[in-house]
N, C-alpha and C positions, 0 to 999 in steps of 0.2 A: 791552352789544346799545344797536344808538343807538336816540336818538326816533322814536317814524315820525310824531309831528302836536306842532305846538308853537301859538302862539297869545300875539299881543303884547299890552303892556302898556296900550295907550291913545297918545291923544299925548302928553298930559302924565305920564306913565309913563315912566321908565328900568329897565323889567326885564320881562320876559317869563314864560313858561312853558311845559314841552313835560311831555310823555306818549308811554307806549310800549301802543298797540294792537293786537290782536288781529285777523287777517285779518277775518273775521263780522265785529265788527262797523266795520269802516270803508266797508261799503254805506252804512249810512244818515249824514245830517249830524250832525257832531259840535259839542258848545257847550263849552265851558272854564266848568262851575257859576260857581265862585269870580267868574272875571272879568265875567260875567253879572249878578252882584249888584254888583261894583266898579259898572259902569254905571247899576245902578238907583239908586247914593248917588254924582253927581260932585262933591259938594262937603262937606268936612267928615270925622270919622271916623266909622267905625258898625260895630258888632259884632253878633253873637247866634249863638248854637245851634239848630241846625232837626235836628228830630228825621224820621228817617229812614226811610221804609217797614221794612227788613228789621230793627229794630232799634236800627241805630248813629245816634251824633249828630254834628253836620256842624258845627263851629266855622270859621266863614268872617268876615271884617274887612276893611275896604278904609276907603281914605282918598284924598279928590279921585278917583274916579273909578280908581283900582288899588289892587289886592289886595295886604295888607300880609305882611309876610316872617312865617311860624308861622302864620298865619292864616287855613290852609285844611286841616284836619285832620278826621281821623273816629278817630271813640272809639264803644269799645261800651259805655259807659253813660250816662248826663246827669250824673250827680256828676264822673266822670273829663273832661267836657266843659266844668260849670260849673267846676270847679277851672281849667282850665287858662284858659278865659276871664276869671276872676278875676287870676291871672298875668300875663296880657297887658294887663287895663288897669290893674296895676300900673305894666308897664313904657310905660303909654301912658294916663296919666289922663285926657287927652283925647277919649275911645271913648265915645262916647252907646252904652248896649248897649241894641239894639231887641227885638221879640216875632219870634220865628223859626217863630211858628204857620203864617204864609199864604207864606213866603217861597218855596217850592216850587212854588206854584198862580201867582206872580208871574213866576219864571223862568219856568215855560211859555209863560205869555200875550205875554212880551214879550221873547224871544231876539232880542240886539242881532248885526246883521253881523261888529260886529267882534268879539265874543265866539266866534266859529266856528274850530273846530284845523281847523289849515292841514297838510297833507302836506307831509312833510320829502323832497323829493327826495334817493334813498338812492343810484340809479344803479344797485339790484339790478336792473333787467332786462337790463341789460348786460352784465353777468355774464356766462362763460359756463354751461353746465350742470354742466359735472363741479365745477367750483369752488364754484358754488350749493348744490349735495349735498355737498359736504364742511362748508362751513358751519353746513348744517341740521344733519346728520349731530354735528358739533363741540356745536350749540348745544344740542340733543337731549338730549345727553351731561351737560353744565352743568348743563342746567337742570332733570330728571328728580328728583334728589332734592330740593330746593328746591319743587317742584311736589306733590311725594307727600308732605313734613311739612307744604303747606299745608292738601290737600285731608283728612289726619288731623285737622290743626286745625281746620280749616274743619266736620269733622264732632262736633269734639268742644263747638264753641261754637253746634252746631246744639243738641245736650240742652237740656234745659227745666235752671235751673240750684237747685239744691238752696233752699228757703227759709230764712233764716237765724229766728231767733228772737233779736233784737234785746233783749228787756226781758230774756232772760238771761243773754246776756251782758254787758249791763250790774251786773245784777248779779252776777255772777264777778269784772268789772272793779273794782267796789267795794268786795266784799269780798277781791281780792288790795292794792288802794292800800290799807284801813282794816290789814290785816295789816302790810303793812310800813310803820306809823306807830308806834313804840313809847310805851308809857307805861310810867311806875316806880310803883312801891309807895311809900308810907311809910316799912315797914319797909328796903324796899332803900337808901331816900335814908338813912336813920338810920345803916346798918351803915358808908357811903361816910363821914359827916359820924365815926362813932368812931373811923376808920381814921385820919381827918388828926388827932384828937388823940390818937395814936400816936405822929405826929412831933415828936424834943427839938427845942429851938429850934438846939442847940449840941452838938458829938460830937467830944471829940479834936481840937481844935484846926480842928474846921469849923463853920461857921452855915445858919444853917437860910435858903434867900434866898426863895422861892416853893414853891407848889405846885400843881397840879391834877390834877385829874380827867374824864376826858369817856366816856360809854356809850357801849360797841358793842353787838354785839346778844342779848351772852348775859352780858356783864359789865360791869365801870368797867374802864379802863384808870388808875390815880395815876401822878402822877412829883412825886419833891421832888426841890428842886436846894438844891444847899451848895455855900458860895462857902469857899475856902481861907482862913483871917485868921492862924494861926500858920505859922511857918517848917517846925516838927518835924513836923506835918501829913502824915498820906502817906492816900493811898488804900486800901491795908491796914486803915489804921484804921474808914473809912468801910463798908468789905467786911466787918470781925469785928464792927459795933453794927447794921448791917442786924436789924428785925427778921425772926423764922422765914418765910418763906415770901416773901419782903423777897428783891431780886439787887442789887446795886450795881454802875453801868457810869462808866465815866470818860469825860468827857467832855471837858478841858483841863486845864492845871497849877493849876488853882484854881479848878477847876467840874468837880462830881462830885453824880451823881445815883441815889434810890433810888426802883424801880420796883415796883412789885404789881399785883393786881387783886385786886376786890372785886363777889364772884359778883353777879347780877341775877336777877329771876325771869321775864325773858323774857319778859314781858306786850306786846299789842297793841294798838289801840284797837279792833280787831275782837273780840276778848275781853273790854275792860269795857264794862260796862252805860255808857251816858249819861244822864246828867239834862239835863232841858229848860231847865236855868237853874243858874249857879252857887248851891248853895246858900245861906240866910242865916248861916247857922251858920259858913262858909269865909270868908265878908264881916266879918264880926264878930269872929272871930278871928282873921285878919289886920290888923285896925285896932288890938284890943286890942297884939300883938306886936311891931307896929309901932313901939312905944316903947321894943323891943330892936333895933332896927335903926336905922342911919345913915339909910337908903332902901331905900323900897319902893315898886316900881312896879307898876304893873295897867295893860297895856295897855289900848284900847278893839277892842270886836268887828270880827273880819275873816271874811272868808266863807272857807269849806274846801270844793272841791270837787277829785273825782277828774279828770286827764284824759281826753279822751273815746276810749275801745275803738276801733279801726278793724275796716272791714270788710277781705276776702280782695284786695280790687287796693288798700289802701291808703288809705281815705276814711274818714274820722271819720263815726259813726253820730251821728244826731243824739238830743236829750236823749232818754230814757226815759217812754213813758207811761205805765203804769205806776204807780199809785201806791204811794210811801214804799221806792222804787230806789235813790231818789238821795235819799239824809235829806240836812237842811238842817242842816249843822256849820258852828261858826262857831269860831274860835281867839282867844286873847288870850294876849299877850306879860306872863311875871310875873320880876322884876326883885328880888332881896334882897340888901342887901348890909350887914356888920354886924359884930361881932363873932362869932367861929366858936364861941363857946359859947353863943349866942345859935339858932342853927341846930337845937338840939337842944329848941326849946320851939317846932317846929311842927307846925301840925296840919291837916294836909292829905286828911284820912279823905273817902272818897265823892267825889275828884273826878279827874277824868282828866289826868294831870302828864304831859311827856314833858319830862324837862331836857336839854339838854346842857351845861352844864358844872357843877362845882362848883371854883373856883380862893382860894387862900388867897395870903396875904401878908403881910409882917411890917411894922408902921409904928416904928419906934424913936425913944421918946423921947413917944411919944403917953400922955396921962393920961388912968386908968383910968376909966371909969363908965359907967353900965349900956347906953351905945349905942356906947362906945367901947372897943379895945384896943388894944395893942402886936398882936395875930395876928387880920388882919380877913380876912375871907373874903365870896367874891359867888357867889350862885345863879341862873342866868339858867335858863329853859322857858319854855313852853308847856301853856295851859292850854286841854283842847277842852271845848264845848259844845254841847250839839242844840238847834235853836229849831223 
């Protein structure tokens, strides 16, 4: 169906607008609200959100007396309209955002003839009655399903929206977020270290090159890579020498690997009691054992917060008002590098720690010392605190 009315964009505009208006509404003079708003602001770029009596919110923007594209739209909520306004401001940084509280009153008091909707000459009256009856019937058949859908949607929209408990949604979101942050017990870490103790440095013409253990949700996935140093060494030799429960995998003619898993505790930050600060015993113990490592790095505190949950319309919820819902969590990175044997003396009791990897490498020719060895390892992770 064609448009029944149109409006020009003004003397300085190279655009206009059109609309299709019902026959009963055409009896009174009609005006384009967006164009009227544009005439109120002949200079500069402005925008606002206007709350309408029916509960909708109208986003309108104009520049130099002309309506901007994507800036004459209705939204079901103030949040959706505000989000669209922010996106529009990102596209057009020069926009000034104005208060829309008195816009409707100003438009009614200062209707500009240039904003009046003009009827389009459709030559409808000149068509024969049989042709008009056929067109009307066809239009009715095409319009009935969308019209019924619109009526049903309007009824649903008219029903009062169920109130949401934002604090309860935030509690669930925080719990789910903390449940997704894995933490590891000292006993779990010691099992991983002991498994690395069991790797031989050489096996029947194969020499250990490196090893690494990485945690997942329920266990640690470990791998040790061997390089072939003797021409008579075969992959079968490495398969036969693998410890029970470990399996060998061919990588290349000169490289093969052992793979194994170390059971984890499956704990999360939600199930771990949180301390207000790092215990002094942990800090002192870390300072003492630092003598057995070549490098110990404890990073500064960094804020830690869950992503905001969203409502049914996809709009992020504001921060919760209830006390204690959003705990003030902080995190520190922790990295230790030194001989593999030194990791057996770590005391990490009472600290919520999430490890990301434990890697091992060989440093041939390095002289043995308290903080030095041919077999060097590095442990990296994160410590959680509550402030």
